[in-house]
NULORO-269158 format. One record per residue (C-alpha): y, z, x; residue in one letter; residue number from 0. Coordinates in Angstrom, 1 decimal. Last residue first. Layout:
<pts>
pt c2 = Y | c3 = Z | c1 = X | residuo = A | num = NUM $
...
</pts>
This chain:
<pts>
pt c2 = 14.5 | c3 = -11.1 | c1 = 16.5 | residuo = R | num = 256 $
pt c2 = 10.9 | c3 = -10.1 | c1 = 16.8 | residuo = A | num = 255 $
pt c2 = 11.2 | c3 = -7.6 | c1 = 14.0 | residuo = L | num = 254 $
pt c2 = 12.0 | c3 = -10.2 | c1 = 11.4 | residuo = W | num = 253 $
pt c2 = 9.1 | c3 = -12.5 | c1 = 12.6 | residuo = G | num = 252 $
pt c2 = 7.9 | c3 = -13.6 | c1 = 9.1 | residuo = G | num = 251 $
pt c2 = 7.7 | c3 = -9.9 | c1 = 8.2 | residuo = D | num = 250 $
pt c2 = 4.1 | c3 = -8.8 | c1 = 7.9 | residuo = V | num = 249 $
pt c2 = 4.3 | c3 = -5.8 | c1 = 10.3 | residuo = A | num = 248 $
pt c2 = 0.9 | c3 = -4.2 | c1 = 10.9 | residuo = L | num = 247 $
pt c2 = 1.2 | c3 = -0.5 | c1 = 11.5 | residuo = I | num = 246 $
pt c2 = -1.9 | c3 = 0.5 | c1 = 13.4 | residuo = H | num = 245 $
pt c2 = -3.6 | c3 = 3.9 | c1 = 13.4 | residuo = G | num = 244 $
pt c2 = -7.0 | c3 = 2.4 | c1 = 13.8 | residuo = Q | num = 243 $
pt c2 = -8.4 | c3 = -1.1 | c1 = 14.1 | residuo = V | num = 242 $
pt c2 = -12.0 | c3 = -1.1 | c1 = 15.2 | residuo = Y | num = 241 $
pt c2 = -13.5 | c3 = -1.6 | c1 = 11.7 | residuo = D | num = 240 $
pt c2 = -10.9 | c3 = -4.3 | c1 = 11.0 | residuo = A | num = 239 $
pt c2 = -13.3 | c3 = -7.3 | c1 = 10.5 | residuo = A | num = 238 $
pt c2 = -15.3 | c3 = -4.9 | c1 = 8.3 | residuo = K | num = 237 $
pt c2 = -12.7 | c3 = -5.4 | c1 = 5.7 | residuo = S | num = 236 $
pt c2 = -9.9 | c3 = -3.3 | c1 = 4.1 | residuo = A | num = 235 $
pt c2 = -7.5 | c3 = -4.1 | c1 = 7.0 | residuo = L | num = 234 $
pt c2 = -8.1 | c3 = -7.8 | c1 = 6.7 | residuo = F | num = 233 $
pt c2 = -7.9 | c3 = -7.8 | c1 = 2.9 | residuo = V | num = 232 $
pt c2 = -4.7 | c3 = -5.9 | c1 = 3.1 | residuo = A | num = 231 $
pt c2 = -3.2 | c3 = -8.4 | c1 = 5.5 | residuo = A | num = 230 $
pt c2 = -4.0 | c3 = -11.2 | c1 = 3.0 | residuo = G | num = 229 $
pt c2 = -2.5 | c3 = -9.3 | c1 = 0.2 | residuo = G | num = 228 $
pt c2 = 0.8 | c3 = -8.8 | c1 = 2.1 | residuo = I | num = 227 $
pt c2 = 1.2 | c3 = -12.6 | c1 = 2.3 | residuo = D | num = 226 $
pt c2 = 0.1 | c3 = -12.8 | c1 = -1.4 | residuo = A | num = 225 $
pt c2 = 3.2 | c3 = -10.8 | c1 = -2.3 | residuo = P | num = 224 $
pt c2 = 5.3 | c3 = -13.7 | c1 = -0.9 | residuo = D | num = 223 $
pt c2 = 7.6 | c3 = -13.5 | c1 = 2.0 | residuo = G | num = 222 $
pt c2 = 11.1 | c3 = -14.9 | c1 = 2.0 | residuo = W | num = 221 $
pt c2 = 11.6 | c3 = -18.0 | c1 = 4.1 | residuo = R | num = 220 $
pt c2 = 12.8 | c3 = -19.2 | c1 = 7.5 | residuo = G | num = 219 $
pt c2 = 9.7 | c3 = -18.1 | c1 = 9.5 | residuo = E | num = 218 $
pt c2 = 12.0 | c3 = -16.9 | c1 = 12.2 | residuo = P | num = 217 $
pt c2 = 13.6 | c3 = -14.5 | c1 = 9.8 | residuo = I | num = 216 $
pt c2 = 17.2 | c3 = -13.5 | c1 = 10.8 | residuo = R | num = 215 $
pt c2 = 18.9 | c3 = -16.6 | c1 = 9.3 | residuo = E | num = 214 $
pt c2 = 16.9 | c3 = -16.0 | c1 = 6.1 | residuo = L | num = 213 $
pt c2 = 18.4 | c3 = -12.5 | c1 = 5.7 | residuo = I | num = 212 $
pt c2 = 22.0 | c3 = -13.6 | c1 = 6.3 | residuo = Q | num = 211 $
pt c2 = 21.6 | c3 = -16.5 | c1 = 3.9 | residuo = R | num = 210 $
pt c2 = 20.3 | c3 = -14.2 | c1 = 1.2 | residuo = N | num = 209 $
pt c2 = 23.1 | c3 = -11.8 | c1 = 1.8 | residuo = R | num = 208 $
pt c2 = 25.8 | c3 = -14.5 | c1 = 1.4 | residuo = T | num = 207 $
pt c2 = 24.2 | c3 = -16.1 | c1 = -1.7 | residuo = A | num = 206 $
pt c2 = 23.5 | c3 = -12.8 | c1 = -3.5 | residuo = D | num = 205 $
pt c2 = 20.7 | c3 = -13.9 | c1 = -5.9 | residuo = A | num = 204 $
pt c2 = 17.9 | c3 = -13.2 | c1 = -3.3 | residuo = Q | num = 203 $
pt c2 = 19.4 | c3 = -9.7 | c1 = -2.7 | residuo = L | num = 202 $
pt c2 = 19.5 | c3 = -9.0 | c1 = -6.4 | residuo = A | num = 201 $
pt c2 = 15.9 | c3 = -10.1 | c1 = -6.9 | residuo = A | num = 200 $
pt c2 = 14.6 | c3 = -7.8 | c1 = -4.1 | residuo = T | num = 199 $
pt c2 = 12.9 | c3 = -5.3 | c1 = -6.4 | residuo = N | num = 198 $
pt c2 = 11.6 | c3 = -8.0 | c1 = -8.7 | residuo = N | num = 197 $
pt c2 = 9.7 | c3 = -9.5 | c1 = -5.8 | residuo = T | num = 196 $
pt c2 = 10.3 | c3 = -12.0 | c1 = -3.0 | residuo = A | num = 195 $
pt c2 = 9.2 | c3 = -10.1 | c1 = 0.1 | residuo = I | num = 194 $
pt c2 = 11.6 | c3 = -9.2 | c1 = 3.0 | residuo = Y | num = 193 $
pt c2 = 9.4 | c3 = -7.6 | c1 = 5.6 | residuo = G | num = 192 $
pt c2 = 6.3 | c3 = -5.6 | c1 = 4.7 | residuo = P | num = 191 $
pt c2 = 5.0 | c3 = -2.9 | c1 = 7.0 | residuo = A | num = 190 $
pt c2 = 1.3 | c3 = -2.6 | c1 = 6.5 | residuo = I | num = 189 $
pt c2 = -0.5 | c3 = 0.6 | c1 = 7.4 | residuo = A | num = 188 $
pt c2 = -3.8 | c3 = 1.8 | c1 = 9.0 | residuo = N | num = 187 $
pt c2 = -6.4 | c3 = 4.6 | c1 = 8.4 | residuo = V | num = 186 $
pt c2 = -10.0 | c3 = 3.7 | c1 = 9.1 | residuo = N | num = 185 $
pt c2 = -12.6 | c3 = 6.3 | c1 = 7.9 | residuo = I | num = 184 $
pt c2 = -16.0 | c3 = 6.9 | c1 = 9.4 | residuo = G | num = 183 $
pt c2 = -15.5 | c3 = 10.6 | c1 = 10.3 | residuo = K | num = 182 $
pt c2 = -14.7 | c3 = 9.8 | c1 = 14.0 | residuo = I | num = 181 $
pt c2 = -11.7 | c3 = 7.8 | c1 = 12.8 | residuo = A | num = 180 $
pt c2 = -10.6 | c3 = 10.7 | c1 = 10.6 | residuo = W | num = 179 $
pt c2 = -8.5 | c3 = 12.9 | c1 = 12.8 | residuo = E | num = 178 $
pt c2 = -6.7 | c3 = 10.4 | c1 = 15.0 | residuo = N | num = 177 $
pt c2 = -6.4 | c3 = 7.9 | c1 = 12.1 | residuo = A | num = 176 $
pt c2 = -4.9 | c3 = 10.6 | c1 = 10.0 | residuo = L | num = 175 $
pt c2 = -2.2 | c3 = 11.3 | c1 = 12.6 | residuo = L | num = 174 $
pt c2 = -1.4 | c3 = 7.6 | c1 = 13.1 | residuo = K | num = 173 $
pt c2 = -0.9 | c3 = 6.9 | c1 = 9.4 | residuo = T | num = 172 $
pt c2 = 1.1 | c3 = 10.2 | c1 = 9.1 | residuo = L | num = 171 $
pt c2 = 3.5 | c3 = 8.9 | c1 = 11.7 | residuo = G | num = 170 $
pt c2 = 4.1 | c3 = 5.6 | c1 = 9.9 | residuo = G | num = 169 $
pt c2 = 4.3 | c3 = 7.2 | c1 = 6.5 | residuo = V | num = 168 $
pt c2 = 6.9 | c3 = 9.7 | c1 = 7.9 | residuo = G | num = 167 $
pt c2 = 9.1 | c3 = 6.8 | c1 = 9.0 | residuo = S | num = 166 $
pt c2 = 8.7 | c3 = 5.5 | c1 = 5.5 | residuo = K | num = 165 $
pt c2 = 9.8 | c3 = 8.8 | c1 = 4.0 | residuo = S | num = 164 $
pt c2 = 12.7 | c3 = 9.3 | c1 = 6.3 | residuo = A | num = 163 $
pt c2 = 14.0 | c3 = 5.7 | c1 = 5.8 | residuo = T | num = 162 $
pt c2 = 13.6 | c3 = 6.1 | c1 = 2.0 | residuo = Y | num = 161 $
pt c2 = 15.4 | c3 = 9.5 | c1 = 2.1 | residuo = S | num = 160 $
pt c2 = 18.3 | c3 = 8.2 | c1 = 4.1 | residuo = P | num = 159 $
pt c2 = 18.8 | c3 = 4.9 | c1 = 2.2 | residuo = V | num = 158 $
pt c2 = 22.5 | c3 = 4.1 | c1 = 2.7 | residuo = R | num = 157 $
pt c2 = 21.8 | c3 = 2.1 | c1 = 5.9 | residuo = I | num = 156 $
pt c2 = 18.7 | c3 = 0.9 | c1 = 7.8 | residuo = G | num = 155 $
pt c2 = 17.2 | c3 = 3.0 | c1 = 10.5 | residuo = G | num = 154 $
pt c2 = 14.5 | c3 = 0.6 | c1 = 11.9 | residuo = Q | num = 153 $
pt c2 = 10.8 | c3 = 0.9 | c1 = 12.7 | residuo = F | num = 152 $
pt c2 = 9.4 | c3 = 2.6 | c1 = 9.6 | residuo = T | num = 151 $
pt c2 = 12.5 | c3 = 1.0 | c1 = 8.0 | residuo = L | num = 150 $
pt c2 = 10.7 | c3 = -2.3 | c1 = 8.2 | residuo = M | num = 149 $
pt c2 = 8.4 | c3 = -0.6 | c1 = 5.7 | residuo = S | num = 148 $
pt c2 = 5.2 | c3 = 1.3 | c1 = 5.3 | residuo = A | num = 147 $
pt c2 = 2.5 | c3 = 0.6 | c1 = 2.8 | residuo = I | num = 146 $
pt c2 = -0.5 | c3 = 2.8 | c1 = 3.6 | residuo = N | num = 145 $
pt c2 = -4.0 | c3 = 1.3 | c1 = 3.9 | residuo = I | num = 144 $
pt c2 = -7.0 | c3 = 3.6 | c1 = 3.8 | residuo = I | num = 143 $
pt c2 = -10.5 | c3 = 2.1 | c1 = 4.4 | residuo = K | num = 142 $
pt c2 = -13.7 | c3 = 4.1 | c1 = 4.2 | residuo = G | num = 141 $
pt c2 = -16.5 | c3 = 2.8 | c1 = 6.5 | residuo = R | num = 140 $
pt c2 = -19.8 | c3 = 1.2 | c1 = 5.7 | residuo = E | num = 139 $
pt c2 = -23.0 | c3 = 1.6 | c1 = 7.7 | residuo = G | num = 138 $
pt c2 = -24.8 | c3 = 3.4 | c1 = 4.9 | residuo = D | num = 137 $
pt c2 = -24.2 | c3 = 7.0 | c1 = 6.0 | residuo = Q | num = 136 $
pt c2 = -21.1 | c3 = 6.0 | c1 = 7.9 | residuo = S | num = 135 $
pt c2 = -18.8 | c3 = 7.3 | c1 = 5.1 | residuo = A | num = 134 $
pt c2 = -20.6 | c3 = 9.0 | c1 = 2.2 | residuo = W | num = 133 $
pt c2 = -19.2 | c3 = 12.5 | c1 = 1.8 | residuo = E | num = 132 $
pt c2 = -16.3 | c3 = 11.7 | c1 = 4.2 | residuo = V | num = 131 $
pt c2 = -14.9 | c3 = 9.3 | c1 = 1.6 | residuo = M | num = 130 $
pt c2 = -14.4 | c3 = 11.9 | c1 = -1.2 | residuo = H | num = 129 $
pt c2 = -12.5 | c3 = 14.2 | c1 = 1.1 | residuo = R | num = 128 $
pt c2 = -10.5 | c3 = 11.3 | c1 = 2.3 | residuo = G | num = 127 $
pt c2 = -9.7 | c3 = 10.3 | c1 = -1.3 | residuo = V | num = 126 $
pt c2 = -8.2 | c3 = 13.8 | c1 = -2.0 | residuo = A | num = 125 $
pt c2 = -6.3 | c3 = 13.8 | c1 = 1.3 | residuo = Q | num = 124 $
pt c2 = -5.0 | c3 = 10.3 | c1 = 0.7 | residuo = T | num = 123 $
pt c2 = -3.7 | c3 = 11.5 | c1 = -2.7 | residuo = L | num = 122 $
pt c2 = -2.2 | c3 = 14.5 | c1 = -1.0 | residuo = F | num = 121 $
pt c2 = -0.5 | c3 = 12.4 | c1 = 1.6 | residuo = F | num = 120 $
pt c2 = 0.9 | c3 = 9.7 | c1 = -0.7 | residuo = L | num = 119 $
pt c2 = 2.1 | c3 = 12.4 | c1 = -3.1 | residuo = T | num = 118 $
pt c2 = 4.2 | c3 = 14.0 | c1 = -0.3 | residuo = K | num = 117 $
pt c2 = 5.4 | c3 = 10.8 | c1 = 1.3 | residuo = L | num = 116 $
pt c2 = 6.7 | c3 = 8.1 | c1 = -1.0 | residuo = N | num = 115 $
pt c2 = 6.8 | c3 = 10.1 | c1 = -4.2 | residuo = T | num = 114 $
pt c2 = 8.0 | c3 = 13.5 | c1 = -3.1 | residuo = D | num = 113 $
pt c2 = 10.2 | c3 = 12.0 | c1 = -0.4 | residuo = V | num = 112 $
pt c2 = 11.9 | c3 = 9.7 | c1 = -2.9 | residuo = V | num = 111 $
pt c2 = 12.5 | c3 = 12.2 | c1 = -5.7 | residuo = A | num = 110 $
pt c2 = 13.4 | c3 = 15.0 | c1 = -3.2 | residuo = D | num = 109 $
pt c2 = 16.2 | c3 = 13.1 | c1 = -1.5 | residuo = W | num = 108 $
pt c2 = 17.6 | c3 = 11.7 | c1 = -4.7 | residuo = D | num = 107 $
pt c2 = 17.7 | c3 = 15.2 | c1 = -6.2 | residuo = A | num = 106 $
pt c2 = 19.2 | c3 = 16.7 | c1 = -3.0 | residuo = E | num = 105 $
pt c2 = 22.1 | c3 = 14.3 | c1 = -3.2 | residuo = T | num = 104 $
pt c2 = 23.4 | c3 = 11.7 | c1 = -0.8 | residuo = F | num = 103 $
pt c2 = 27.2 | c3 = 11.7 | c1 = -0.5 | residuo = D | num = 102 $
pt c2 = 27.6 | c3 = 11.8 | c1 = 3.3 | residuo = L | num = 101 $
pt c2 = 24.5 | c3 = 9.7 | c1 = 3.8 | residuo = A | num = 100 $
pt c2 = 26.0 | c3 = 6.9 | c1 = 1.7 | residuo = D | num = 99 $
pt c2 = 24.0 | c3 = 6.1 | c1 = -1.4 | residuo = D | num = 98 $
pt c2 = 20.8 | c3 = 4.3 | c1 = -2.3 | residuo = R | num = 97 $
pt c2 = 17.6 | c3 = 5.6 | c1 = -3.9 | residuo = R | num = 96 $
pt c2 = 14.1 | c3 = 4.0 | c1 = -3.3 | residuo = I | num = 95 $
pt c2 = 10.7 | c3 = 4.3 | c1 = -4.9 | residuo = I | num = 94 $
pt c2 = 7.1 | c3 = 4.1 | c1 = -3.9 | residuo = G | num = 93 $
pt c2 = 3.6 | c3 = 3.2 | c1 = -5.0 | residuo = A | num = 92 $
pt c2 = 1.7 | c3 = 1.2 | c1 = -2.4 | residuo = N | num = 91 $
pt c2 = -0.9 | c3 = 3.6 | c1 = -1.1 | residuo = N | num = 90 $
pt c2 = -4.0 | c3 = 1.3 | c1 = -0.9 | residuo = V | num = 89 $
pt c2 = -7.3 | c3 = 3.2 | c1 = -1.0 | residuo = L | num = 88 $
pt c2 = -10.6 | c3 = 1.5 | c1 = -0.2 | residuo = I | num = 87 $
pt c2 = -14.2 | c3 = 2.6 | c1 = -0.6 | residuo = D | num = 86 $
pt c2 = -13.8 | c3 = 4.8 | c1 = -3.7 | residuo = V | num = 85 $
pt c2 = -16.9 | c3 = 5.7 | c1 = -5.6 | residuo = R | num = 84 $
pt c2 = -18.8 | c3 = 4.7 | c1 = -8.8 | residuo = G | num = 83 $
pt c2 = -16.0 | c3 = 2.5 | c1 = -10.2 | residuo = L | num = 82 $
pt c2 = -15.3 | c3 = 4.2 | c1 = -13.5 | residuo = E | num = 81 $
pt c2 = -16.2 | c3 = 7.9 | c1 = -12.7 | residuo = S | num = 80 $
pt c2 = -15.0 | c3 = 7.6 | c1 = -9.1 | residuo = V | num = 79 $
pt c2 = -11.7 | c3 = 6.1 | c1 = -10.2 | residuo = A | num = 78 $
pt c2 = -11.3 | c3 = 8.7 | c1 = -12.9 | residuo = E | num = 77 $
pt c2 = -12.0 | c3 = 11.6 | c1 = -10.6 | residuo = A | num = 76 $
pt c2 = -9.6 | c3 = 10.2 | c1 = -7.9 | residuo = V | num = 75 $
pt c2 = -6.7 | c3 = 9.8 | c1 = -10.4 | residuo = V | num = 74 $
pt c2 = -7.4 | c3 = 13.1 | c1 = -12.1 | residuo = E | num = 73 $
pt c2 = -7.2 | c3 = 15.0 | c1 = -8.8 | residuo = G | num = 72 $
pt c2 = -3.9 | c3 = 13.3 | c1 = -7.9 | residuo = V | num = 71 $
pt c2 = -2.2 | c3 = 13.7 | c1 = -11.3 | residuo = P | num = 70 $
pt c2 = -0.1 | c3 = 16.7 | c1 = -10.4 | residuo = G | num = 69 $
pt c2 = 1.0 | c3 = 15.6 | c1 = -6.9 | residuo = I | num = 68 $
pt c2 = 4.4 | c3 = 14.6 | c1 = -8.2 | residuo = S | num = 67 $
pt c2 = 6.4 | c3 = 11.4 | c1 = -8.6 | residuo = S | num = 66 $
pt c2 = 2.9 | c3 = 9.8 | c1 = -8.8 | residuo = L | num = 65 $
pt c2 = 3.1 | c3 = 9.3 | c1 = -12.6 | residuo = D | num = 64 $
pt c2 = -0.5 | c3 = 8.4 | c1 = -13.5 | residuo = A | num = 63 $
pt c2 = -2.3 | c3 = 5.9 | c1 = -15.8 | residuo = G | num = 62 $
pt c2 = -5.5 | c3 = 4.5 | c1 = -14.4 | residuo = I | num = 61 $
pt c2 = -6.3 | c3 = 1.0 | c1 = -15.6 | residuo = L | num = 60 $
pt c2 = -9.7 | c3 = -0.2 | c1 = -14.4 | residuo = V | num = 59 $
pt c2 = -10.2 | c3 = -3.8 | c1 = -13.2 | residuo = A | num = 58 $
pt c2 = -13.7 | c3 = -5.1 | c1 = -12.7 | residuo = K | num = 57 $
pt c2 = -14.0 | c3 = -8.4 | c1 = -10.8 | residuo = R | num = 56 $
pt c2 = -14.7 | c3 = -11.9 | c1 = -12.0 | residuo = G | num = 55 $
pt c2 = -11.6 | c3 = -13.3 | c1 = -10.3 | residuo = Q | num = 54 $
pt c2 = -9.9 | c3 = -13.7 | c1 = -13.7 | residuo = A | num = 53 $
pt c2 = -10.6 | c3 = -9.9 | c1 = -14.1 | residuo = Q | num = 52 $
pt c2 = -8.2 | c3 = -9.3 | c1 = -11.3 | residuo = V | num = 51 $
pt c2 = -5.5 | c3 = -11.5 | c1 = -12.8 | residuo = L | num = 50 $
pt c2 = -6.0 | c3 = -9.9 | c1 = -16.3 | residuo = E | num = 49 $
pt c2 = -5.7 | c3 = -6.4 | c1 = -14.8 | residuo = Q | num = 48 $
pt c2 = -2.6 | c3 = -7.4 | c1 = -12.9 | residuo = T | num = 47 $
pt c2 = -1.0 | c3 = -8.5 | c1 = -16.2 | residuo = E | num = 46 $
pt c2 = -2.0 | c3 = -5.3 | c1 = -17.9 | residuo = L | num = 45 $
pt c2 = -0.8 | c3 = -2.9 | c1 = -15.2 | residuo = A | num = 44 $
pt c2 = -0.4 | c3 = 0.0 | c1 = -17.7 | residuo = A | num = 43 $
pt c2 = 2.7 | c3 = 2.0 | c1 = -17.1 | residuo = S | num = 42 $
pt c2 = 3.0 | c3 = 5.0 | c1 = -14.7 | residuo = R | num = 41 $
pt c2 = 0.7 | c3 = 3.3 | c1 = -12.3 | residuo = G | num = 40 $
pt c2 = -2.8 | c3 = 3.1 | c1 = -10.8 | residuo = V | num = 39 $
pt c2 = -5.0 | c3 = 0.0 | c1 = -10.9 | residuo = L | num = 38 $
pt c2 = -8.6 | c3 = 0.9 | c1 = -10.0 | residuo = G | num = 37 $
pt c2 = -10.0 | c3 = -2.3 | c1 = -8.5 | residuo = I | num = 36 $
pt c2 = -13.4 | c3 = -4.0 | c1 = -8.0 | residuo = D | num = 35 $
pt c2 = -13.6 | c3 = -5.8 | c1 = -4.7 | residuo = A | num = 34 $
pt c2 = -14.9 | c3 = -9.3 | c1 = -4.0 | residuo = G | num = 33 $
pt c2 = -12.4 | c3 = -11.0 | c1 = -1.7 | residuo = A | num = 32 $
pt c2 = -10.6 | c3 = -12.4 | c1 = -4.7 | residuo = K | num = 31 $
pt c2 = -10.4 | c3 = -8.9 | c1 = -6.0 | residuo = A | num = 30 $
pt c2 = -8.8 | c3 = -7.6 | c1 = -2.8 | residuo = L | num = 29 $
pt c2 = -6.2 | c3 = -10.4 | c1 = -3.0 | residuo = A | num = 28 $
pt c2 = -5.5 | c3 = -9.7 | c1 = -6.6 | residuo = V | num = 27 $
pt c2 = -4.9 | c3 = -6.0 | c1 = -6.0 | residuo = A | num = 26 $
pt c2 = -2.7 | c3 = -6.7 | c1 = -2.9 | residuo = I | num = 25 $
pt c2 = -0.5 | c3 = -9.2 | c1 = -4.8 | residuo = G | num = 24 $
pt c2 = -0.2 | c3 = -6.8 | c1 = -7.7 | residuo = Q | num = 23 $
pt c2 = 0.9 | c3 = -3.9 | c1 = -5.4 | residuo = G | num = 22 $
pt c2 = 3.3 | c3 = -6.2 | c1 = -3.6 | residuo = I | num = 21 $
pt c2 = 5.1 | c3 = -7.4 | c1 = -6.7 | residuo = G | num = 20 $
pt c2 = 4.0 | c3 = -6.1 | c1 = -10.1 | residuo = T | num = 19 $
pt c2 = 2.0 | c3 = -3.4 | c1 = -11.9 | residuo = N | num = 18 $
pt c2 = -0.2 | c3 = -2.2 | c1 = -9.0 | residuo = A | num = 17 $
pt c2 = 1.9 | c3 = 0.8 | c1 = -8.0 | residuo = G | num = 16 $
pt c2 = -1.2 | c3 = 2.4 | c1 = -6.6 | residuo = T | num = 15 $
pt c2 = -4.2 | c3 = 0.4 | c1 = -5.5 | residuo = V | num = 14 $
pt c2 = -7.6 | c3 = 2.1 | c1 = -5.7 | residuo = I | num = 13 $
pt c2 = -10.5 | c3 = 0.1 | c1 = -4.3 | residuo = A | num = 12 $
pt c2 = -14.3 | c3 = -0.3 | c1 = -4.8 | residuo = K | num = 11 $
pt c2 = -16.4 | c3 = -2.5 | c1 = -2.6 | residuo = R | num = 10 $
pt c2 = -19.3 | c3 = -4.5 | c1 = -4.0 | residuo = G | num = 9 $
pt c2 = -18.2 | c3 = -7.8 | c1 = -2.5 | residuo = T | num = 8 $
pt c2 = -15.4 | c3 = -7.2 | c1 = 0.1 | residuo = L | num = 7 $
pt c2 = -16.2 | c3 = -10.2 | c1 = 2.3 | residuo = D | num = 6 $
pt c2 = -13.9 | c3 = -10.4 | c1 = 5.3 | residuo = F | num = 5 $
pt c2 = -16.7 | c3 = -9.9 | c1 = 7.9 | residuo = P | num = 4 $
pt c2 = -18.5 | c3 = -12.9 | c1 = 6.4 | residuo = N | num = 3 $
pt c2 = -22.2 | c3 = -12.4 | c1 = 7.4 | residuo = G | num = 2 $
pt c2 = -23.6 | c3 = -13.3 | c1 = 4.1 | residuo = A | num = 1 $
pt c2 = -21.0 | c3 = -15.1 | c1 = 1.9 | residuo = M | num = 0 $
</pts>
């Protein structure tokens, strides 16, 4: 619709970790708003591809293991080749390892920090270099959306590398906004609360823990990946052109308690 600030028609997005859950919810939401999507993951996001195509949008499968920065250049090159350029980057891919801080291993530390923070930065750097070549030339802005966490704000327990990485994502989001706002790029983050996905299935199935979680959430329900998708559409759109370095909590009120 002409004049609709949330319209993403003609925009081209990369979404990492797009196979299921939050990544899938974001990809589908961006497609519904009009964007074509490059779906990045270790395995082919076939279901997400079908859901994006059902919206009448192009969905390109880009295979990459983001546990290291090795594939970064190829991911950006393939996305540009298939989509024409990259207007939107959603850094959703991430992993978690759990153990007491006294027993936490270097291997588990490195695996999480490398995926959640190091690769995120260097993929963002590569996309940022691409965006500054065209940003502001045609009145459009590049949009980078990092997926943070409640543990960007809180400490958590038994997830030291995850907490460190997501705290780093929050700080990095602000730093990049400081540097790139003037270059025509918006850098923001979304911090999901408790979202009903495969990753949280065990928590949902634990009657005691599930009750404790719901008692803390003013909304009184688990979030849905579509809830995160709506926030991503906002941050990717012209409606958010003056939003910079912000970490948007989509948590049903969890942090307000």
